[in-house]
C-alpha positions in Angstrom: -6.9 -83.9 -24.7 -8.3 -85.0 -28.0 -11.4 -83.1 -29.1 -14.4 -85.4 -28.5 -16.8 -86.1 -31.3 -20.2 -87.6 -31.6 -21.1 -89.4 -34.9 -24.2 -87.7 -36.2 -24.0 -88.4 -39.9 -23.5 -85.5 -42.3 -24.0 -82.7 -39.8 -21.4 -82.4 -37.0 -22.5 -81.1 -33.7 -20.9 -78.0 -32.3 -17.9 -78.6 -30.1 -19.7 -77.4 -26.9 -22.6 -79.8 -27.4 -20.2 -82.6 -28.3 -18.2 -82.0 -25.1 -21.4 -81.9 -23.0 -22.6 -85.2 -24.5 -19.2 -86.9 -23.8 -19.0 -85.7 -20.2 -22.6 -86.8 -19.7 -21.7 -90.3 -20.9 -18.7 -90.6 -18.6 -19.6 -92.7 -15.6 -16.9 -91.0 -13.6 -18.9 -87.8 -13.6 -22.3 -89.2 -12.5 -22.0 -88.0 -8.9 -21.5 -84.4 -10.2 -23.7 -84.3 -13.3 -26.3 -86.8 -14.4 -29.4 -87.5 -16.4 -32.7 -87.6 -14.6 -34.5 -91.0 -14.4 -36.4 -90.6 -17.7 -33.4 -89.1 -19.6 -35.3 -85.9 -20.5 -33.3 -83.5 -18.3 -29.9 -83.4 -16.6 -28.8 -82.0 -13.3 -25.6 -80.6 -11.9 -25.6 -82.4 -8.6 -22.4 -80.9 -7.0 -21.6 -77.4 -8.2 -18.3 -77.1 -6.5 -16.8 -80.4 -7.7 -18.4 -79.9 -11.2 -16.7 -76.5 -11.4 -13.3 -77.7 -10.1 -13.1 -81.1 -11.7 -15.3 -81.4 -14.8 -15.2 -77.9 -16.4 -11.4 -77.6 -16.7 -11.2 -81.2 -18.0 -13.6 -80.6 -20.9 -13.6 -76.9 -21.4 -10.9 -74.1 -21.2 -12.3 -72.6 -18.0 -13.7 -73.4 -14.6 -16.5 -70.9 -14.6 -20.0 -72.3 -13.9 -21.6 -69.0 -15.0 -19.9 -69.2 -18.4 -21.0 -72.9 -18.8 -24.6 -71.9 -18.0 -24.4 -69.0 -20.4 -23.3 -71.4 -23.1 -26.3 -73.7 -22.3 -28.6 -70.7 -22.6 -27.0 -69.7 -25.9 -28.0 -73.2 -27.3 -31.5 -72.9 -26.0 -31.3 -75.0 -22.8 -33.7 -74.0 -20.1 -33.4 -74.3 -16.3 -36.1 -76.5 -14.9 -37.9 -75.0 -12.0 -39.5 -77.4 -9.6 -42.8 -76.2 -8.0 -44.1 -77.3 -4.7 -47.5 -75.9 -3.6 -47.3 -73.3 -6.3 -43.9 -72.0 -5.1 -40.5 -72.5 -6.6 -38.9 -75.3 -4.7 -35.3 -74.7 -3.7 -33.0 -77.6 -4.5 -29.3 -78.0 -4.4 -29.1 -79.5 -7.9 -29.5 -77.3 -11.0 -31.6 -79.0 -13.6 -31.6 -78.2 -17.4 -33.6 -79.4 -20.4 -33.6 -79.0 -24.2 -36.1 -80.7 -26.5 -33.2 -82.2 -28.6 -30.9 -83.2 -25.7 -32.1 -86.6 -24.6 -30.2 -89.5 -23.1 -29.2 -92.1 -25.7 -30.2 -89.9 -28.6 -27.0 -88.3 -30.0 -28.6 -88.0 -33.5 -30.8 -85.2 -32.0 -27.8 -82.9 -31.3 -27.7 -81.7 -34.9 -31.0 -80.0 -34.3 -29.6 -77.8 -31.5 -28.6 -74.4 -32.9 -26.8 -71.6 -31.2 -28.9 -68.4 -30.9 -27.7 -65.6 -33.2 -28.3 -61.9 -32.7 -29.8 -60.4 -35.8 -27.7 -57.8 -37.5 -30.7 -55.6 -37.7 -31.3 -55.6 -33.9 -27.7 -54.8 -33.2 -27.6 -52.0 -35.8 -30.9 -50.6 -34.5 -29.6 -50.4 -30.9 -26.3 -48.8 -32.0 -28.1 -46.2 -34.1 -30.5 -45.5 -31.2 -27.5 -44.9 -28.9 -25.8 -42.7 -31.5 -29.0 -40.6 -32.0 -29.1 -39.9 -28.2 -25.7 -38.1 -28.5 -26.5 -36.0 -31.6 
């Protein structure tokens, strides 16, 4: 399969975001993953089919947890629906990102992968080493 691409001008979007954008645009996927009515969030409507049919077609795995972890690494957040002050349990999993909007591929360049700071990693490693001295 040819690597999908989204024309964003001078700054190319990361491959994960490009693939996500392309799979969201494919009408064949709309019964498994779709934009909400206002295009501000998207939902995985059928987890089993999404995992078996879509993930292996666009990514090199069929692991929903890995896909969700990637979403989290790029700052996507799970949308929790409230009903009477309690979290409403729904079968669909809904996600949002301020720069992932239906019909707005130019916003993808603003989505950045989270990076662990070298200082934080070194500090934790040094702390563990100090425990054993």
